[in-house]
C-alpha positions as CSV (number, residue, x, y, z in Angstrom):
1,M,24.4,18.5,-5.4
2,G,26.9,17.9,-8.2
3,H,26.3,18.2,-11.9
4,R,25.2,14.6,-12.2
5,E,22.5,14.9,-9.6
6,D,21.5,18.4,-10.9
7,L,21.1,17.0,-14.4
8,L,19.0,14.1,-13.2
9,E,16.6,16.4,-11.2
10,G,16.4,18.9,-14.1
11,A,15.6,16.1,-16.5
12,K,12.9,14.8,-14.2
13,R,11.2,18.2,-14.1
14,C,11.5,18.6,-17.9
15,L,9.9,15.2,-18.4
16,L,6.9,15.9,-16.2
17,A,6.5,19.3,-18.0
18,K,7.2,18.4,-21.6
19,G,7.5,14.7,-22.1
20,F,10.3,12.8,-23.9
21,V,10.0,14.2,-27.4
22,R,9.6,17.8,-26.6
23,T,12.4,18.0,-24.0
24,T,15.7,19.2,-25.5
25,A,19.2,19.1,-24.1
26,R,19.1,22.9,-23.7
27,D,15.9,22.6,-21.7
28,I,17.6,20.2,-19.3
29,V,20.7,22.5,-19.1
30,K,18.5,25.5,-18.3
31,E,16.4,23.7,-15.8
32,S,19.5,22.2,-14.0
33,G,21.9,25.1,-14.2
34,T,24.6,23.0,-15.8
35,N,26.1,22.9,-19.3
36,L,25.7,20.8,-22.5
37,A,29.1,19.1,-22.1
38,S,28.1,17.8,-18.7
39,I,25.2,15.7,-20.2
40,G,27.7,13.8,-22.4
41,Y,30.2,13.5,-19.6
42,H,27.9,12.1,-16.9
43,Y,25.3,10.2,-19.0
44,G,26.6,9.8,-22.5
45,S,23.6,11.3,-24.2
46,K,20.4,13.3,-23.6
47,D,18.3,10.2,-24.3
48,A,20.2,8.1,-21.8
49,L,19.7,10.9,-19.2
50,L,16.0,11.0,-19.9
51,A,15.7,7.2,-19.6
52,Q,17.4,7.4,-16.2
53,A,15.3,10.3,-15.1
54,Y,12.1,8.3,-15.9
55,V,13.4,5.2,-14.0
56,S,14.1,7.5,-11.1
57,L,10.6,9.0,-11.2
58,V,9.1,5.5,-11.1
59,E,11.4,4.4,-8.3
60,G,10.3,7.4,-6.3
61,M,6.8,6.0,-6.3
62,G,7.7,3.0,-4.2
63,D,6.0,4.2,-1.0
64,A,2.8,4.7,-2.9
65,F,3.0,1.1,-4.2
66,D,3.2,-0.5,-0.8
67,G,0.8,2.0,0.9
68,D,3.4,3.0,3.5
69,G,3.6,-0.6,4.7
70,T,-0.1,-1.4,4.8
71,V,0.4,-4.1,2.1
72,D,2.5,-6.2,4.5
73,A,-0.6,-6.7,6.7
74,A,-1.9,-9.1,4.0
75,A,-0.3,-12.6,3.6
76,P,2.4,-12.8,0.9
77,G,1.0,-14.3,-2.3
78,S,-2.6,-14.0,-1.2
79,L,-5.4,-12.5,-3.3
80,E,-5.9,-9.9,-0.6
81,R,-2.3,-8.7,-1.0
82,F,-2.6,-8.8,-4.8
83,E,-5.7,-6.6,-4.6
84,R,-4.1,-4.2,-2.1
85,V,-0.9,-3.7,-4.2
86,W,-2.8,-3.1,-7.4
87,A,-5.2,-0.7,-5.7
88,N,-2.2,1.4,-4.7
89,I,-0.6,1.2,-8.1
90,I,-3.8,2.1,-9.9
91,A,-4.3,5.1,-7.6
92,T,-1.0,6.5,-9.1
93,M,-2.5,6.2,-12.6
94,K,-5.7,8.2,-12.1
95,D,-4.1,11.7,-12.3
96,P,-4.1,13.0,-15.9
97,G,-0.6,14.3,-15.2
98,S,0.6,10.9,-14.0
99,V,4.2,9.9,-14.7
100,W,2.8,6.8,-16.5
101,R,1.7,8.9,-19.5
102,L,5.4,9.0,-20.3
103,S,5.3,5.2,-20.9
104,M,2.6,5.7,-23.4
105,E,4.7,8.3,-25.2
106,V,7.5,5.8,-25.6
107,L,5.2,3.1,-26.9
108,A,3.5,5.5,-29.3
109,M,6.6,7.3,-30.5
110,G,9.3,4.8,-29.9
111,D,10.7,5.1,-33.4
112,R,11.6,8.7,-32.6
113,L,13.1,7.7,-29.2
114,P,15.3,4.6,-30.1
115,E,17.8,5.1,-27.3
116,V,15.3,5.9,-24.7
117,R,13.3,2.8,-25.7
118,A,16.5,0.7,-25.5
119,H,17.4,1.9,-22.1
120,L,13.9,1.4,-20.7
121,A,13.6,-2.1,-22.3
122,T,16.8,-3.0,-20.3
123,A,15.1,-1.7,-17.2
124,Q,12.1,-4.0,-17.6
125,R,13.6,-7.0,-15.7
126,E,14.5,-4.8,-12.8
127,A,11.0,-3.4,-12.7
128,G,9.6,-6.9,-12.5
129,R,12.2,-7.8,-9.8
130,G,10.9,-4.9,-7.7
131,L,7.2,-5.9,-8.1
132,V,7.8,-9.5,-7.0
133,P,8.5,-8.7,-3.3
134,L,5.5,-6.4,-3.2
135,M,3.2,-9.3,-4.1
136,M,5.0,-12.2,-2.7
137,G,7.0,-10.8,0.3
138,G,10.7,-11.1,0.8
139,R,13.6,-8.9,-0.4
140,E,14.2,-7.6,-3.9
141,E,17.9,-8.6,-3.8
142,D,16.8,-12.2,-3.2
143,V,14.6,-12.4,-6.4
144,S,16.4,-14.6,-8.9
145,D,16.8,-13.7,-12.6
146,A,14.5,-16.6,-13.5
147,T,11.7,-15.3,-11.2
148,A,12.2,-11.8,-12.5
149,D,11.9,-13.1,-16.1
150,T,8.7,-15.1,-15.3
151,L,6.6,-13.8,-12.4
152,G,8.2,-10.3,-12.6
153,S,7.5,-10.2,-16.3
154,F,3.9,-11.2,-15.7
155,Y,3.4,-8.3,-13.3
156,V,5.2,-5.8,-15.7
157,T,2.9,-7.0,-18.6
158,L,-0.2,-6.5,-16.4
159,M,1.1,-3.1,-15.4
160,T,1.7,-2.0,-18.9
161,G,-1.8,-3.0,-19.9
162,L,-3.3,-1.1,-17.0
163,I,-1.3,2.0,-17.9
164,A,-2.6,1.9,-21.4
165,Q,-6.2,1.5,-20.3
166,W,-6.0,4.2,-17.6
167,T,-4.4,6.5,-20.1
168,F,-6.8,6.0,-23.0
169,D,-10.1,5.1,-21.4
170,P,-10.1,5.7,-17.6
171,G,-13.9,5.4,-17.6
172,S,-13.8,1.7,-18.3
173,A,-10.3,0.8,-17.0
174,P,-10.5,-2.0,-14.4
175,D,-9.9,-1.3,-10.7
176,A,-8.1,-3.7,-8.3
177,E,-11.2,-5.5,-7.3
178,R,-12.0,-6.4,-10.9
179,L,-8.5,-7.5,-11.5
180,T,-8.6,-9.8,-8.4
181,V,-11.9,-11.3,-9.5
182,G,-10.4,-12.1,-12.9
183,L,-7.3,-13.6,-11.3
184,R,-9.5,-15.8,-9.0
185,Q,-11.4,-17.0,-12.1
186,V,-8.1,-17.9,-13.9
187,V,-6.8,-19.8,-10.8
188,E,-10.1,-21.7,-10.2
189,A,-10.3,-22.7,-13.9
190,A,-6.7,-23.9,-13.9
191,A,-7.2,-25.8,-10.7
192,S,-10.4,-27.4,-12.1
193,A,-8.6,-28.4,-15.4
194,E,-5.7,-29.9,-13.6
195,G,-8.0,-31.8,-11.2
196,G,-9.9,-33.2,-14.2
197,A,-6.7,-34.2,-15.9
198,S,-5.3,-36.0,-12.8
199,T,-8.5,-38.1,-12.5
200,G,-8.6,-38.9,-16.2
201,G,-11.5,-36.7,-16.8
202,A,-13.8,-38.8,-14.5
203,P,-16.8,-36.9,-13.2
């Protein structure tokens, strides 16, 4: 590997071992066998490198999200598929050393990590764009910006809430079945309300 790839892999190992705040540029250099100047040359700053390393860690979990293809056995957009995808995602949150604890570090200590937070905020749309095909089928490259900013944003918001709950109170955090029951209740209530409105509220 070249220095760019070495730095990224070293930063990923540092993140998993120390988190964002405690990882220094010298830690990354030592772990990657590179030099301080190469961080600025390839990534601009340590924080930009750490943000990219985190995104890369999350992207590496793609196979876990789709259950090695088992999600595709359920119809796109169905409640069954919704439950299967979230069961796979939640499974990645149960380990105390999960990569998702890094998200909570950014949320809790964002003022100390302004550049990391800025880079990860920019990556939110792409995260949503990646979740849409998991739930709805199709290809990530075909997901429009409008869909990424609405449906994708919904999924990212749900995921952020799950990460928080599984990090702080795993004993009461919802599983995929409870999430699906809740979604079914929302859908049924919305359908009932729309049906009542279309008939002028007639019994």
